N, C-alpha and C positions, 0 to 999 in steps of 0.2 A: 572532459567529464571529471567531476569532483565527488569523491566518495566520502560518506560520513556514516553515522549511526542513528538509529531511531531508539526511543526509550520504550520499546515494546518487548515483552517476553520476560521470563523469570529472572534472568541474569541481571537485568537493569531495573525492573520495577517491583517484582514480587507483589504486584497489585498496585494500581495507581491511585487509590483513594485512601486517605488517612483512616477511614472507617474500617478498612480491611484488617487493621491491626498488624499489618506487615510493613517492613521498612520500604521506603521508596527512594530512589536515587534523586539527588539534588541536581538542578540544571548544570551547575559548574562541574559537579562530579562527572556528569555525562560528557561534557566537553573535554574534561581532563582525560577520560577514558578514550575518547576519540583521538586525542593527541598521542597517547601512549600506544594506540594501535596503528599510528602512522596515517590517520585519516584527516580529512580537511573540514569537518563540520559535524552538525547534528541536527536532527529534527526533534523538537520538544513538544509533547502534549501541552496545550495551554494550561491544563489543570495543574501541571507540575510547577507552574510559576506562581501559584497562589501563595501569598505570604512571603514571597522571595523579593530580594532587592533587584528590581528589574535593571536599574542602571549598572549594577555590578556585573550582572550576567552579560549585558551588552558590551561592557568595557572589556571583560575577559575575552569574549569572542573577537572583538576588534583588535585587542593587543596581540592575540595569537593567530590572527588572520584566519579565523574559522567561520565558515558560513553557518547561518542559523535559518531554520524553517520552523514553523509552528503547525501543530495539528489540532484540529477541533472536529466537531461533528454536527450534522444537521444542515438545514437550509434556511433557517429563520434569519432574515436579514439583520435583525437587531443583534443577535448573538454573533453573527459573522462580522458585523461592523465593529463590535467591541474587540474581537480577536484581531482583526486587520489593523485597528488603531494601536493595539498592544504590539503587534508585529512591527509597525512603523517605528515605534519607540525603541524596539530592540534592534532594528536594522535588519529584519529578516527579508529574505527574497520572496518566499512563498508561504501562504497559509493554505494548508490542505484540509479539505473536509470530506466527509462521506455522507451520503443522503439516505442510505438504508432502504426501507420498503421491503426488499427481499430479505429472507433469512440467509445466514451464512451457508454457502453451498449453492447459491443461485436460485433458491427456492422462493418463488413468487406466489405460491398457491394461496396464502392467507389473504392477499389483496388482489388476486388475479382479476376480479370483476371491477376493480377501480384503478388498475395500473395506469391507464392513460390519464385519468384525473390526477393521480399522484404525480406523474411526470409534469403536468402543467403547474402544479403547486411548486414543485422543485424549480422549474424554470422561472417562475415569478419571484421566488425568494432569492435565487442566485443572481438574477438580473439586477435586482435592487442592491444586493451586496456588492456587485461588481462596480457600481457607481462609487462606492466607498473605496474599493481597491484602486480605482483610477485616481481618486482624489489623494490618497495617502501614498501611492507609488509602490504598492505591494501586490504581487500576483495572488489570485484566488484560484485554486485548482481542486477539482473534484476527482476523487479516486475511484477507480474500478474496484470497488470493495466487495467483490462477489455479489454485486447487485445490478449495476448498469452494464449493458452490453455496448460494444463499440458503436453500433448504430445510434443508440440513445446519447452516448457521450458526444458524438459528432453533431447530433441534432441540437444539443445544448450549446455547443461551441458556435455553431452557425447562427443560432437564434440570438445569442447574446452578442456575438461579433465584437469582441474587445480584445485588445492585445494584453490586457491584464487578467483575462480569464482563460483557463485551459484545463489540462488534465494532469493528475498524478498517476503514473502507471505503476501498478503493482505487477511485477513481472510474472508471477505465478497465477494471478487471478483470472486471466482470460479463460483458463480451462474451466472455471466455475460457471461461465456463461456459454460453455460449449464452443469456444473459439480457439483455433490454433494460435499459440502465443506470438509467433513472428508475423503471421497475417494480421493479428490485432495491432501490433506495434506499427506496422507499415500503414495501417488505416488511420491511426490517431496521431501519428508522428508529428505532423505540422502544428499540433496543438499542445505538445508536451511542455510542461513547466518543471516537473520534478519526477523522480523515480524511487520506488521502494524495491529493493533487491530481495527477492525471495525465490526459493526453488522448492520443488515438490517431487516426491516419489509417487507413482501411480499404482493403485491396487484395484484390479477389476472386481466388480460385484454384479449380481443379477440385474440390478436396476441401473447400472452405469459404472461409476468408479469412485474410489476414495483418493483424496489428495492428502498426503502426510508430508509435512515440511521436512526438508533435508538440508544439509549444509549447501551453501552456494557452490555450484559446479559439480555436485554429485547427483543431482536430480535430472529432470527432463528438459530444463531450459538451456537452449544453445546460446550461452552468454557472448561468445565471440561475435556471432552473427547479430545478436540483439544490440550489442554495443555499437557495431558498425552501422546498423540502421539508425539508431538514436543519434549517432554522431553526424549523420547527414543533415539532420534537422536542427540539432541544438548541441554542438560539441562541448559547450561549457556548462551543461546542465548539472544540477545537484542530484546525487544518487545516494540513498541511505540504506545501509544493510538493516533489514528488519527481521529480528529473531522472534516474531510473533507466531500466531497459528499453533498454539500449544496442543490443539486437538485436531484430529483428521477431519476433513470435510467430505461429506458424501454428496456427490454430484449425480443426481438421479435422471440422467438424460434419456434413459430407456423407458422411463415411466410415462404413461400416456398423459398424465396431468401435469407434467413438467413444462410443456410447451405453450399452452394457450396464451399467456401474456407476453411471449417473446416475439421479437420481430421475425418476419418471414425469412427463412434461410434457404439458399439454393442447395440442391443435392450435392454438387461438387464441394461446397463449403463444409457441409456436414461430413462428407466423406473424408476430407482432409483432417478434421479434428478427430474423427474416430480412428483413422489410420495412425495418427500421432499417438493417441491413447494406447492402442493395442500394440503398436510397435515398441512403446516404452514401458508397458505394464510389467509389474513384478508379480510373479506367480507365487505368492506367499500370503499367509494370513497374519503375519507378524507386523502389523501396521501401528499398533498402539505405542504411544510414548510413555515414559515414566509418569508423566502428568496424568494420562488417561488410566494408567494402572494404579493410581493413587499411592504412589511410592513416597517415601519421606522427602521432605523439602530439599535436604542436602543432595539426594540422588537426582532430583529434578534439576537443581542448579548445576550440578556437575555435568549432566547431559547437555544442558543448554550451553554451558561454557565450552564444552568440547566442540559443539556444532559451530559456535561463534569463531573459535580459533581456526577450525578447518576452513570456514568461509573466508576469513581474513587471509589465510595462506593462499587460497585460490585467487583472491582479488589482487594480490601483490603483482601478479604478472601483467595486470592492466594499469598499474599506477606508474607514474613517472617522477623520479626524484628531481 
């Protein structure tokens, strides 16, 4: 397993669009930060490369033996093709995308009446884009971005049936589709291409639970077991530390209208995830981050930096010099 960084969260991006008026990290700066942190690569949002010297970025990664992945969004084949071709020029291993549909927190209610049609659109777009991935020799991976459940990810992988198509696992996000994290990893393991490392604290609510991002190793994810499972399927996989999720996510699994657009689940499967949630829940209302409390930017950055450093300290036990 090779550990790297993603360019998400306040520490790295302070907003990813020039229109935000905030500074954003440059691609080579992120790669330099990965090296300083003792990591082996980085995942760059494709937008971060706009106006950049692509060949210089590729050369820096190659000279320092750093892996590169690209991140984009959507399932439109034309946009994905453009990103895949850019990835081939950069020498990336994987282009990760998210398909959306659901709101963050696994909430499908806005399009519950057309969820199946939405999935068919997603399949059509990803299948066409995979043909480009095969041609240019870059993996295309769809993330479980608090939208798609394991059943739907497996359906996409089996329907597309390509060695160049698979899944980017966000280690914390199975909880947003009411799935126990290790069960989720075991199910989708054969199709893994890339991993985002994220951990959460759980806070119970009347409608379900909130997920508030924590430093890696301090939340609810059993990383030693997770790494062991992943290593069975793909021991050389890229794994990037993701300091995103600036806001807590409310997973309303106890609300009656949460479930209609979800795959049918067995009672034992739901029992496992609810047991996991309530075994690990924190009995406190102090779940808001400085970002959610609208504190000054320097306070938010300091909070993010502290969580990053604590996460890196935890990951060192799994790295090999």
